[in-house]
SENU-227712 format. One line per 2 residues: their letters; for each residue x, y, z of N, C-alpha, C. Coordinates in nm, 4 decimals. Layout:
REM SENU-227712
A	X/Y/Z/X/Y/Z/X/Y/Z ~ ...
This chain:
REM SENU-227712
MS	10.0294/6.8783/11.4149/9.9331/6.8953/11.3058/9.9607/6.7906/11.1982 ~ 9.8620/6.7107/11.1652/9.8824/6.6024/11.0677/9.9076/6.6599/10.9286
AC	9.9946/6.5915/10.8576/10.0293/6.6355/10.7224/10.0551/6.5141/10.6349 ~ 10.0307/6.5306/10.5075/10.0644/6.4239/10.4130/10.1405/6.4842/10.2967
GV	10.2193/6.4003/10.2325/10.2865/6.4374/10.1098/10.2310/6.3523/9.9979 ~ 10.2217/6.4090/9.8796/10.1673/6.3363/9.7639/10.2576/6.3571/9.6434
DE	10.2866/6.2494/9.5746/10.3653/6.2571/9.4518/10.3262/6.1393/9.3639 ~ 10.3573/6.1503/9.2365/10.3232/6.0422/9.1439/10.4457/5.9981/9.0660
AG	10.4394/5.8781/9.0143/10.5435/5.8228/8.9282/10.4776/5.7669/8.8031 ~ 10.5384/5.7934/8.6882/10.4861/5.7375/8.5636/10.3894/5.8266/8.4894
KG	10.3803/5.9523/8.5268/10.2874/6.0425/8.4565/10.3191/6.0502/8.3070 ~ 10.4466/6.0585/8.2724/10.4832/6.0763/8.1331/10.5219/5.9499/8.0596
SV	10.5082/5.8356/8.1240/10.5489/5.7113/8.0588/10.4489/5.6705/7.9509 ~ 10.4972/5.5946/7.8535/10.4101/5.5466/7.7462/10.3639/5.4037/7.7739
LG	10.4352/5.3341/7.8622/10.3987/5.1981/7.9025/10.3783/5.1924/8.0540 ~ 10.2815/5.1144/8.0948/10.2628/5.0920/8.2370/10.1756/5.1964/8.3039
PM	10.1499/5.1763/8.4326/10.0571/5.2610/8.5057/10.1199/5.3906/8.5553 ~ 10.0339/5.4807/8.5993/10.0772/5.5943/8.6804/10.0389/5.5620/8.8244
VT	10.1333/5.5808/8.9147/10.1097/5.5517/9.0560/10.1193/5.6816/9.1348 ~ 10.0149/5.7138/9.2078/10.0152/5.8303/9.2958/10.0165/5.7798/9.4387
AG	10.1098/5.8306/9.5183/10.1259/5.7822/9.6549/10.1136/5.8962/9.7552 ~ 10.0659/5.8614/9.8734/10.0577/5.9578/9.9821/10.1102/5.8968/10.1103
VL	10.1756/5.9785/10.1904/10.2264/5.9367/10.3217/10.1747/6.0357/10.4245 ~ 10.1170/5.9844/10.5333/10.0574/6.0673/10.6382/10.1401/6.0575/10.7655
VP	10.1702/6.1724/10.8257/10.2401/6.1745/10.9547/10.1637/6.2645/11.0516 ~ 10.1642/6.2294/11.1818/10.0983/6.3161/11.2803/10.1679/6.4516/11.2934
EL	10.3006/6.4492/11.2836/10.3802/6.5714/11.2932/10.4964/6.5634/11.1940 ~ 10.5218/6.6710/11.1240/10.6317/6.6722/11.0274/10.7674/6.6527/11.0940
SE	10.7765/6.6893/11.2210/10.9031/6.6758/11.2931/10.9490/6.5303/11.3021 ~ 10.8578/6.4363/11.2842/10.8935/6.2938/11.2891/10.9893/6.2555/11.1764
LE	10.9922/6.3353/11.0711/11.0724/6.3010/10.9540/11.2122/6.3627/10.9558 ~ 11.2412/6.4428/11.0547/11.3708/6.5096/11.0604/11.4842/6.4067/11.0641
GS	11.5828/6.4279/10.9771/11.6966/6.3381/10.9709/11.6701/6.2071/10.9002 ~ 11.5569/6.1962/10.8339/11.5177/6.0697/10.7701/11.5936/6.0425/10.6408
GF	11.6354/6.1468/10.5712/11.7030/6.1276/10.4430/11.6083/6.1061/10.3270 ~ 11.4781/6.1236/10.3489/11.3828/6.1102/10.2394/11.4016/6.2267/10.1426
RD	11.4057/6.1945/10.0149/11.4178/6.2977/9.9130/11.3663/6.2403/9.7825 ~ 11.3722/6.3232/9.6801/11.3280/6.2824/9.5471/11.3822/6.1434/9.5136
SK	11.2918/6.0516/9.4848/11.3306/5.9119/9.4620/11.4281/5.8957/9.3463 ~ 11.4253/5.9873/9.2503/11.5136/5.9767/9.1341/11.6603/5.9966/9.1732
QL	11.6845/6.0562/9.2883/11.8212/6.0800/9.3338/11.8765/5.9631/9.4160 ~ 11.7967/5.8596/9.4345/11.8363/5.7454/9.5165/11.8604/5.6224/9.4297
TP	11.9458/5.5337/9.4762/11.9653/5.4069/9.4062/11.8436/5.3185/9.4296 ~ 11.8176/5.2235/9.3395/11.7052/5.1323/9.3611/11.7125/5.0607/9.4964
YR	11.8328/5.0208/9.5366/11.8487/4.9515/9.6648/11.8089/5.0423/9.7813 ~ 11.8551/5.1680/9.7766/11.8222/5.2616/9.8848/11.6734/5.2940/9.8857
RE	11.6128/5.3053/9.7672/11.4676/5.3290/9.7619/11.3919/5.2162/9.8296 ~ 11.4320/5.0939/9.8022/11.3647/4.9787/9.8630/11.3797/4.9811/10.0154
EL	11.4991/5.0163/10.0620/11.5218/5.0265/10.2069/11.4293/5.1290/10.2706 ~ 11.4257/5.2474/10.2117/11.3441/5.3545/10.2670/11.1948/5.3246/10.2524
YG	11.1581/5.2573/10.1450/11.0183/5.2175/10.1253/10.9704/5.1321/10.2434 ~ 11.0517/5.0344/10.2803/11.0155/4.9493/10.3926/11.0019/5.0279/10.5216
EI	11.0901/5.1239/10.5397/11.0846/5.2083/10.6600/10.9579/5.2934/10.6614 ~ 10.9255/5.3496/10.5465/10.8086/5.4386/10.5380/10.6790/5.3636/10.5658
IG	10.6576/5.2525/10.4956/10.5306/5.1816/10.5137/10.5222/5.1138/10.6506 ~ 10.6390/5.0933/10.7141/10.6393/5.0336/10.8467/10.6081/5.1313/10.9577
HW	10.6259/5.2607/10.9303/10.6092/5.3609/11.0360/10.4865/5.4503/11.0192 ~ 10.4451/5.4752/10.8955/10.3392/5.5721/10.8733/10.2319/5.5169/10.7787
KT	10.1160/5.5775/10.7873/10.0063/5.5369/10.6995/10.0374/5.5817/10.5576 ~ 10.0246/5.4903/10.4642/10.0486/5.5222/10.3235/9.9323/5.4717/10.2392
IV	9.9190/5.5310/10.1233/9.8183/5.4851/10.0278/9.8721/5.5048/9.8869 ~ 9.8370/5.4143/9.7982/9.8729/5.4307/9.6576/9.7469/5.4191/9.5722
VV	9.7419/5.4997/9.4697/9.6337/5.4951/9.3709/9.6996/5.4617/9.2379 ~ 9.6609/5.3503/9.1804/9.7209/5.3029/9.0555/9.6210/5.3219/8.9415
KS	9.6640/5.3924/8.8386/9.5809/5.4130/8.7203/9.6449/5.3416/8.6013 ~ 9.5701/5.2532/8.5403/9.6204/5.1732/8.4284/9.6263/5.2558/8.3010
PA	9.6959/5.2057/8.1992/9.6940/5.2740/8.0697/9.5517/5.2958/8.0178 ~ 9.4635/5.1989/8.0404/9.3243/5.2139/7.9953/9.2552/5.3280/8.0698
DI	9.2814/5.3399/8.1998/9.2244/5.4507/8.2773/9.2716/5.5846/8.2215 ~ 9.3994/5.5913/8.1891/9.4580/5.7156/8.1389/9.4029/5.7484/8.0004
DA	9.3892/5.6476/7.9147/9.3340/5.6709/7.7809/9.1883/5.7172/7.7867 ~ 9.1152/5.6728/7.8898/8.9728/5.7043/7.9001/8.9456/5.8352/7.9741
RI	9.0509/5.9028/8.0174/9.0314/6.0237/8.0966/8.9577/6.1308/8.0164 ~ 8.8936/6.2198/8.0877/8.8314/6.3374/8.0267/8.9122/6.4588/8.0718
GT	8.9632/6.5340/7.9767/9.0435/6.6503/8.0127/9.1921/6.6236/7.9993 ~ 9.2703/6.7185/8.0454/9.4149/6.7110/8.0303/9.4766/6.6118/8.1291
MN	9.6010/6.5765/8.1013/9.6733/6.4892/8.1924/9.6990/6.5573/8.3261 ~ 9.7193/6.6885/8.3242/9.7378/6.7610/8.4495/9.6125/6.7545/8.5362
AF	9.4952/6.7696/8.4727/9.3693/6.7617/8.5471/9.3486/6.6208/8.6023 ~ 9.3843/6.5214/8.5228/9.3735/6.3823/8.5674/9.4653/6.3576/8.6865
TA	9.5870/6.4109/8.6800/9.6822/6.3950/8.7897/9.6312/6.4643/8.9153 ~ 9.5728/6.5827/8.8996/9.5161/6.6538/9.0147/9.4062/6.5704/9.0808
SC	9.3271/6.5012/8.9995/9.2204/6.4172/9.0558/9.2787/6.2999/9.1336 ~ 9.3920/6.2475/9.0873/9.4580/6.1379/9.1588/9.5156/6.1865/9.2915
HA	9.5738/6.3054/9.2914/9.6237/6.3642/9.4158/9.5087/6.3831/9.5147 ~ 9.3967/6.4332/9.4646/9.2806/6.4542/9.5512/9.2293/6.3220/9.6080
EV	9.2312/6.2175/9.5270/9.1874/6.0850/9.5733/9.2737/6.0353/9.6885 ~ 9.4040/6.0576/9.6779/9.4956/6.0170/9.7846/9.4690/6.0980/9.9113
IR	9.4574/6.2286/9.8970/9.4351/6.3161/10.0132/9.3033/6.2827/10.0813 ~ 9.2011/6.2529/10.0025/9.0696/6.2171/10.0579/9.0780/6.0923/10.1447
SL	9.1665/6.0011/10.1099/9.1819/5.8778/10.1877/9.2607/5.9002/10.3167 ~ 9.3496/5.9996/10.3156/9.4361/6.0227/10.4319/9.3815/6.1293/10.5271
LP	9.3058/6.2237/10.4738/9.2436/6.3314/10.5522/9.3413/6.4030/10.6464 ~ 9.4458/6.4626/10.5916/9.5387/6.5399/10.6743/9.4841/6.6807/10.6976
QT	9.5476/6.7534/10.7862/9.5155/6.8949/10.7992/9.5830/6.9762/10.6888 ~ 9.7041/6.9322/10.6524/9.7767/6.9983/10.5431/9.8323/6.8932/10.4482
AY	9.8160/6.9172/10.3188/9.8708/6.8261/10.2178/9.9739/6.9004/10.1342 ~ 10.0909/6.8408/10.1236/10.1980/6.8951/10.0411/10.2023/6.8149/9.9109
VD	10.1879/6.8837/9.7989/10.1812/6.8130/9.6704/10.2888/6.8624/9.5754 ~ 10.3388/6.7706/9.4933/10.4373/6.8045/9.3914/10.3616/6.8481/9.2665
AC	10.3663/6.9770/9.2373/10.2859/7.0326/9.1284/10.3394/6.9906/8.9923 ~ 10.2507/6.9415/8.9067/10.2916/6.9036/8.7713/10.2505/7.0085/8.6683
DV	10.1717/7.1065/8.7101/10.1335/7.2171/8.6230/10.2486/7.3184/8.6199 ~ 10.2627/7.3916/8.5098/10.3668/7.4949/8.5043/10.3416/7.6033/8.6084
TA	10.2159/7.6193/8.6482/10.1794/7.7118/8.7552/10.1435/7.6305/8.8783 ~ 10.2312/7.6320/8.9784/10.2115/7.5473/9.0964/10.0827/7.5807/9.1696
AR	10.0523/7.7089/9.1825/9.9320/7.7500/9.2550/9.8056/7.7008/9.1855 ~ 9.8077/7.7003/9.0534/9.6917/7.6531/8.9767/9.6687/7.5041/9.0000
FG	9.7784/7.4272/9.0069/9.7645/7.2844/9.0340/9.7071/7.2625/9.1733 ~ 9.7569/7.3363/9.2719/9.7054/7.3232/9.4074/9.5579/7.3584/9.4162
AA	9.5177/7.4629/9.3436/9.3767/7.5030/9.3431/9.2894/7.3954/9.2796 ~ 9.3417/7.3314/9.1744/9.2663/7.2239/9.1091/9.2476/7.1058/9.2039
VL	9.3536/7.0696/9.2754/9.3437/6.9594/9.3718/9.2417/6.9931/9.4796 ~ 9.2485/7.1142/9.5331/9.1571/7.1558/9.6398/9.0132/7.1559/9.5918
DI	8.9909/7.2011/9.4694/8.8558/7.2058/9.4131/8.7983/7.0654/9.3966 ~ 8.8799/6.9724/9.3468/8.8337/6.8339/9.3295/8.8128/6.7674/9.4645
LG	8.8998/6.7993/9.5606/8.8917/6.7387/9.6930/8.7589/6.7696/9.7602 ~ 8.7211/6.8950/9.7605/8.5918/6.9348/9.8128/8.5704/6.9086/9.9613
IP	8.6777/6.9073/10.0379/8.6676/6.8834/10.1825/8.7175/7.0076/10.2550 ~ 8.6323/7.0721/10.3340/8.6761/7.1917/10.4068/8.7771/7.1564/10.5160
GV	8.8639/7.2507/10.5453/8.9576/7.2313/10.6548/9.0906/7.1718/10.6161 ~ 9.1060/7.1327/10.4894/9.2335/7.0789/10.4424/9.3040/7.1866/10.3610
SI	9.4257/7.2202/10.3999/9.5019/7.3192/10.3236/9.5998/7.2466/10.2314 ~ 9.6251/7.3068/10.1169/9.7128/7.2477/10.0159/9.8355/7.3363/9.9970
VS	9.9525/7.2760/10.0050/10.0773/7.3449/9.9718/10.1286/7.2813/9.8427 ~ 10.1249/7.3559/9.7352/10.1607/7.3039/9.6029/10.2871/7.3724/9.5545
EH	10.3911/7.2937/9.5298/10.5193/7.3496/9.4881/10.5820/7.2632/9.3791 ~ 10.6566/7.3279/9.2897/10.7404/7.2526/9.1971/10.8577/7.1943/9.2754
KA	10.8983/7.0734/9.2369/11.0093/7.0040/9.3040/10.9852/6.9912/9.4542 ~ 10.8592/6.9693/9.4900/10.8251/6.9541/9.6321/10.8934/6.8320/9.6933
DD	10.9278/6.7323/9.6086/10.9952/6.6131/9.6609/11.1376/6.6443/9.7061 ~ 11.1929/6.7569/9.6594/11.3224/6.8042/9.7081/11.3068/6.8990/9.8266
MY	11.1951/6.9704/9.8298/11.1754/7.0740/9.9312/11.1219/7.0198/10.0633 ~ 11.0396/6.9162/10.0559/10.9722/6.8654/10.1754/10.9982/6.7157/10.1918
LI	11.0440/6.6765/10.3092/11.0719/6.5356/10.3354/10.9479/6.4494/10.3177 ~ 10.8314/6.5023/10.3526/10.7076/6.4249/10.3449/10.6725/6.3936/10.1986
VG	10.7039/6.4852/10.1075/10.6791/6.4591/9.9653/10.7871/6.3660/9.9108 ~ 10.9081/6.3805/9.9617/11.0131/6.2866/9.9245/10.9753/6.1445/9.9608
AA	10.9141/6.1278/10.0779/10.8688/5.9952/10.1199/10.7630/5.9416/10.0248 ~ 10.6696/6.0276/9.9859/10.5644/5.9855/9.8915/10.6252/5.9497/9.7562
SI	10.7256/6.0252/9.7152/10.7940/5.9982/9.5892/10.8563/5.8595/9.5899 ~ 10.9162/5.8226/9.7020/10.9784/5.6899/9.7148/10.8734/5.5797/9.7041
VA	10.7627/5.5960/9.7735/10.6566/5.4946/9.7703/10.6004/5.4803/9.6288 ~ 10.5785/5.5931/9.5621/10.5245/5.5890/9.4258/10.6213/5.5212/9.3291
KV	10.7488/5.5572/9.3391/10.8496/5.5034/9.2476/10.8705/5.3536/9.2681 ~ 10.8831/5.3098/9.3928/10.9041/5.1670/9.4200/10.7833/5.0860/9.3741
TR	10.6641/5.1365/9.4029/10.5422/5.0656/9.3624/10.5359/5.0521/9.2108 ~ 10.5632/5.1614/9.1405/10.5568/5.1545/8.9939/10.6649/5.0642/8.9366
DR	10.7858/5.0721/8.9916/10.8930/4.9860/8.9424/10.8561/4.8384/8.9563 ~ 10.7915/4.8039/9.0652/10.7505/4.6648/9.0858/10.6450/4.6243/8.9830
LV	10.5544/4.7156/8.9527/10.4504/4.6864/8.8537/10.5101/4.6726/8.7136 ~ 10.6097/4.7542/8.6815/10.6769/4.7435/8.5515/10.7531/4.6114/8.5418
TE	10.8117/4.5686/8.6516/10.8795/4.4383/8.6534/10.7818/4.3260/8.6231 ~ 10.6619/4.3347/8.6783/10.5591/4.2337/8.6496/10.5195/4.2362/8.5027
LS	10.5101/4.3546/8.4449/10.4779/4.3644/8.3021/10.5880/4.3028/8.2163 ~ 10.7139/4.3195/8.2579/10.8251/4.2614/8.1836/10.8219/4.1096/8.1870
KE	10.7692/4.0536/8.2957/10.7537/3.9090/8.3025/10.6499/3.8599/8.2016 ~ 10.5530/3.9447/8.1741/10.4464/3.9086/8.0796/10.4851/3.9364/7.9346
FG	10.5488/4.0517/7.9101/10.5734/4.0959/7.7728/10.7186/4.0826/7.7279 ~ 10.8095/4.0538/7.8201/10.9513/4.0625/7.7888/11.0026/4.1984/7.8321
DI	11.1273/4.2268/7.8062/11.1886/4.3507/7.8518/11.1226/4.4709/7.7854 ~ 11.0535/4.5525/7.8658/10.9876/4.6726/7.8135/11.0625/4.7995/7.8528
GS	11.1775/4.7829/7.9184/11.2531/4.8989/7.9623/11.1838/4.9702/8.0762 ~ 11.2074/5.0997/8.0859/11.1492/5.1799/8.1941/11.0046/5.2187/8.1663
GY	10.9648/5.2096/8.0394/10.8295/5.2508/8.0023/10.8207/5.3940/7.9522 ~ 10.9326/5.4664/7.9590/10.9306/5.6072/7.9171/10.9711/5.6215/7.7705
PS	10.9149/5.7195/7.6998/10.9443/5.7360/7.5574/11.0888/5.7720/7.5274 ~ 11.1638/5.8148/7.6284/11.3053/5.8457/7.6084/11.3938/5.7217/7.6163
DP	11.3347/5.6084/7.6506/11.4098/5.4842/7.6695/11.4137/5.4044/7.5384 ~ 11.5312/5.3830/7.4791/11.5408/5.3074/7.3534/11.4857/5.1652/7.3654
VT	11.4995/5.1031/7.4824/11.4470/4.9671/7.5017/11.2954/4.9671/7.4920 ~ 11.2341/5.0669/7.5526/11.0882/5.0807/7.5473/11.0406/5.1018/7.4040
LA	11.1084/5.1901/7.3317/11.0692/5.2173/7.1925/11.0888/5.0960/7.1034 ~ 11.1985/5.0228/7.1254/11.2235/4.9023/7.0459/11.1171/4.7964/7.0736
FL	11.0792/4.7825/7.2005/10.9736/4.6869/7.2350/10.8428/4.7229/7.1647 ~ 10.8058/4.8501/7.1711/10.6808/4.8935/7.1085/10.6813/4.8660/6.9582
KT	10.7900/4.9013/6.8920/10.7972/4.8818/6.7474/10.7876/4.7342/6.7117 ~ 10.8610/4.6499/6.7830/10.8593/4.5059/6.7545/10.7209/4.4477/6.7790
YI	10.6598/4.4868/6.8897/10.5271/4.4324/6.9232/10.4241/4.4719/6.8176 ~ 10.4258/4.5991/6.7783/10.3274/4.6475/6.6816/10.3497/4.5851/6.5441
LE	10.4757/4.5699/6.5040/10.5051/4.5053/6.3753/10.4574/4.3605/6.3736 ~ 10.4765/4.2908/6.4845/10.4418/4.1489/6.4904/10.2924/4.1249/6.5079
NG	10.2233/4.2180/6.5743/10.0823/4.1949/6.6084/9.9839/4.2847/6.5352 ~ 10.0329/4.3968/6.4853/9.9447/4.4875/6.4128/9.8693/4.5849/6.5010
YP	9.8945/4.5800/6.6302/9.8283/4.6707/6.7253/9.9190/4.6852/6.8480 ~ 9.8991/4.7921/6.9266/9.9857/4.8139/7.0427/9.9506/4.7210/7.1582
PS	10.0451/4.6973/7.2495/10.0193/4.6084/7.3626/9.9235/4.6719/7.4630 ~ 9.8605/4.5883/7.5427/9.7649/4.6370/7.6427/9.8302/4.7214/7.7505
CS	9.9615/4.7091/7.7664/10.0316/4.7872/7.8683/10.0691/4.9267/7.8197 ~ 10.0314/4.9602/7.6964/10.0671/5.0911/7.6412/9.9506/5.1889/7.6520
RK	9.9845/5.3163/7.6502/9.8839/5.4225/7.6499/9.8568/5.4580/7.5043 ~ 9.7468/5.4068/7.4558/9.7179/5.4158/7.3132/9.6875/5.5579/7.2675
SW	9.6543/5.6449/7.3610/9.6277/5.7845/7.3260/9.7555/5.8661/7.3167 ~ 9.8689/5.8064/7.3532/9.9965/5.8783/7.3516/10.0466/5.8971/7.2081
KT	10.1042/6.0135/7.1819/10.1579/6.0450/7.0502/10.2649/5.9443/7.0090 ~ 10.3469/5.9011/7.1053/10.4540/5.8054/7.0761/10.3995/5.6786/7.0128
VN	10.2918/5.6249/7.0687/10.2323/5.5014/7.0186/10.1788/5.5219/6.8775 ~ 10.1088/5.6311/6.8562/10.0495/5.6549/6.7244/10.1542/5.6794/6.6163
EI	10.2641/5.7432/6.6550/10.3721/5.7633/6.5580/10.4362/5.6303/6.5192 ~ 10.4542/5.5412/6.6164/10.5131/5.4103/6.5867/10.4175/5.3271/6.5010
IA	10.2889/5.3343/6.5306/10.1896/5.2636/6.4491/10.1977/5.3110/6.3039 ~ 10.2070/5.4430/6.2861/10.2141/5.4983/6.1501/10.3405/5.4518/6.0784
RC	10.4544/5.4515/6.1488/10.5792/5.4081/6.0866/10.5760/5.2595/6.0539 ~ 10.5190/5.1811/6.1449/10.5110/5.0369/6.1215/10.4174/5.0050/6.0053
SQ	10.3100/5.0815/5.9931/10.2167/5.0612/5.8818/10.2851/5.0918/5.7499 ~ 10.3628/5.1990/5.7473/10.4357/5.2357/5.6267/10.5397/5.1313/5.5918
QS	10.6084/5.0807/5.6947/10.7113/4.9782/5.6730/10.6474/4.8502/5.6184 ~ 10.5322/4.8142/5.6717/10.4627/4.6937/5.6258/10.4193/4.7084/5.4812
LT	10.3722/4.8272/5.4444/10.3293/4.8500/5.3076/10.4474/4.8426/5.2110 ~ 10.5620/4.8942/5.2562/10.6815/4.8924/5.1728/10.7258/4.7477/5.1473
IF	10.7248/4.6672/5.2529/10.7655/4.5269/5.2402/10.6692/4.4513/5.1488 ~ 10.5374/4.4818/5.1635/10.4354/4.4125/5.0851/10.4472/4.4453/4.9358
SE	10.4891/4.5686/4.9055/10.4937/4.6123/4.7658/10.6209/4.5667/4.6952 ~ 10.7191/4.5208/4.7703/10.8463/4.4791/4.7098/10.8325/4.3444/4.6392
């Protein structure tokens, strides 16, 4: 019975894209002993190794949403993520799709994906930490993470060191503050609707006013 796993990387980042990936296998038994698991538990080198193995053996797809796409969304980020999962599943057309739920209620996230998908005959298994529970979702997690990391590396070539892109990263925050102070607006690689960006804009505006009044 064909199955796919779906996971995303970069949902909570303030810089760079969100990447949703899917991996399709004819039978889940093909993944036994593969070592696929949550990409965050693997070294970058091991992720790259497994990425090559995954795309070389099974059908994969990635859906990349830019910061502009995310800023223009209608509805919550969870609903937007569910639509991305559905887009991946629609391209792979498995009999069963295993998804890593980002909603606090896993069943609600699965129902949202199924509703957006609108294709009869596809069952959805939605679980928290599905990338730890199911090898097929672990594989999707690896593809999503490697793809996003490569895209962030390309952004760093354009903008300089932007860090990981997450608001918890001091390098990312320092880059945002410096860019906004120097240019007066946030970079194109940022999610302008994010609270982090607007707070930095407000602080930079206040700092500029203080300097001007001295």
